[in-house]
C-alpha positions as CSV (number, residue, x, y, z in Angstrom):
1,M,-6.5,2.9,-10.3
2,R,-2.7,3.6,-10.0
3,P,-0.6,2.5,-12.4
4,E,1.4,0.3,-10.1
5,V,-2.1,-1.2,-9.2
6,R,-3.2,-2.4,-12.3
7,D,0.6,-3.9,-12.9
8,L,0.4,-6.1,-9.7
9,V,-3.4,-6.7,-10.1
10,D,-2.4,-7.6,-14.4
11,A,0.4,-10.3,-12.8
12,G,-2.3,-12.3,-11.8
13,S,-2.8,-14.0,-8.7
14,F,-0.3,-14.6,-6.0
15,P,2.4,-18.2,-6.6
16,D,1.8,-20.5,-3.4
17,E,5.1,-21.1,-1.9
18,D,6.1,-24.0,-4.5
19,A,6.3,-21.3,-7.5
20,N,10.0,-20.3,-8.4
21,E,11.8,-18.4,-6.3
22,E,11.9,-15.6,-9.3
23,S,8.0,-15.6,-9.6
24,I,7.7,-14.7,-5.8
25,E,10.5,-11.9,-6.1
26,R,9.1,-10.4,-8.8
27,T,5.3,-10.6,-7.1
28,Q,7.2,-8.8,-4.1
29,L,8.8,-6.0,-6.4
30,L,5.0,-5.1,-7.9
31,L,3.6,-5.5,-4.3
32,E,6.7,-3.1,-3.1
33,R,5.7,0.0,-5.6
34,V,1.6,0.0,-4.2
35,A,2.1,2.5,-1.9
36,A,-0.7,2.9,1.2
37,P,-3.6,4.3,0.9
38,V,-5.8,2.2,-1.7
39,T,-9.0,3.5,-2.5
40,D,-12.2,1.3,-2.8
41,E,-11.1,0.3,-6.4
42,E,-7.5,-1.0,-5.7
43,A,-8.3,-3.4,-2.9
44,Q,-11.0,-4.6,-4.3
45,A,-9.2,-5.1,-7.4
46,L,-6.3,-6.6,-4.7
47,A,-8.8,-8.5,-3.0
48,T,-8.9,-10.9,-6.7
49,I,-5.5,-11.6,-6.5
50,F,-4.6,-13.4,-3.3
51,G,-3.0,-17.2,-3.2
52,P,-3.9,-20.7,-2.1
53,D,-1.0,-19.7,0.5
54,N,1.1,-17.6,2.4
55,C,3.3,-16.4,0.5
56,Y,6.2,-16.8,2.5
57,G,4.1,-13.4,4.2
58,L,3.5,-11.7,1.0
59,S,-0.4,-12.4,0.7
60,W,-0.4,-10.6,4.8
61,T,1.1,-7.6,3.3
62,L,-1.2,-7.9,0.5
63,L,-4.1,-8.6,3.2
64,H,-2.7,-5.2,5.3
65,L,-2.6,-3.2,2.4
66,V,-6.4,-4.2,0.6
67,E,-6.9,-2.7,4.8
68,T,-6.1,0.8,4.0
69,A,-8.8,1.3,1.7
70,P,-10.9,4.1,3.1
71,G,-14.4,1.4,3.4
72,A,-12.5,-0.9,4.0
73,H,-14.2,-2.0,7.3
74,T,-17.6,-1.4,5.3
75,A,-16.7,-3.4,2.2
76,H,-17.9,-7.1,0.5
77,Y,-15.0,-8.6,-1.0
78,P,-15.7,-10.7,-3.9
79,T,-15.3,-14.9,-2.0
80,H,-14.0,-17.8,-4.2
81,P,-14.4,-21.1,-2.7
82,K,-11.1,-22.1,-2.8
83,N,-9.9,-18.4,-1.6
84,L,-9.4,-18.8,2.3
85,W,-7.8,-14.3,2.1
86,R,-10.9,-13.6,0.9
87,D,-12.8,-15.0,3.7
88,L,-10.8,-13.7,5.9
89,L,-11.2,-10.1,4.4
90,N,-14.6,-10.3,4.3
91,N,-15.0,-12.1,8.3
92,R,-13.0,-9.3,9.6
93,V,-15.3,-6.8,8.1
94,A,-17.8,-8.7,10.2
95,T,-16.1,-8.4,13.3
96,E,-16.4,-5.0,13.6
97,K,-19.8,-3.9,12.2
């Protein structure tokens, strides 16, 4: 896994839109460092860090980054009962089959 992906994953879940500005900016900077395409391994790791909401558009950016992996359209991403972003990824895979 590339260091910039590891840094983003190690930072933990995306903050919600109620987080302080510094936290959101830090997440944005880490996300911007990750160049597409990502590997399948990186995509699986990145899918675990979605936060609870859109995070001012950063969650959509992350989703599209995950979808640049070569196996993105056939992958199964880890689900979480309180995370609709992972469900969205899996639903997008299901509709492409």
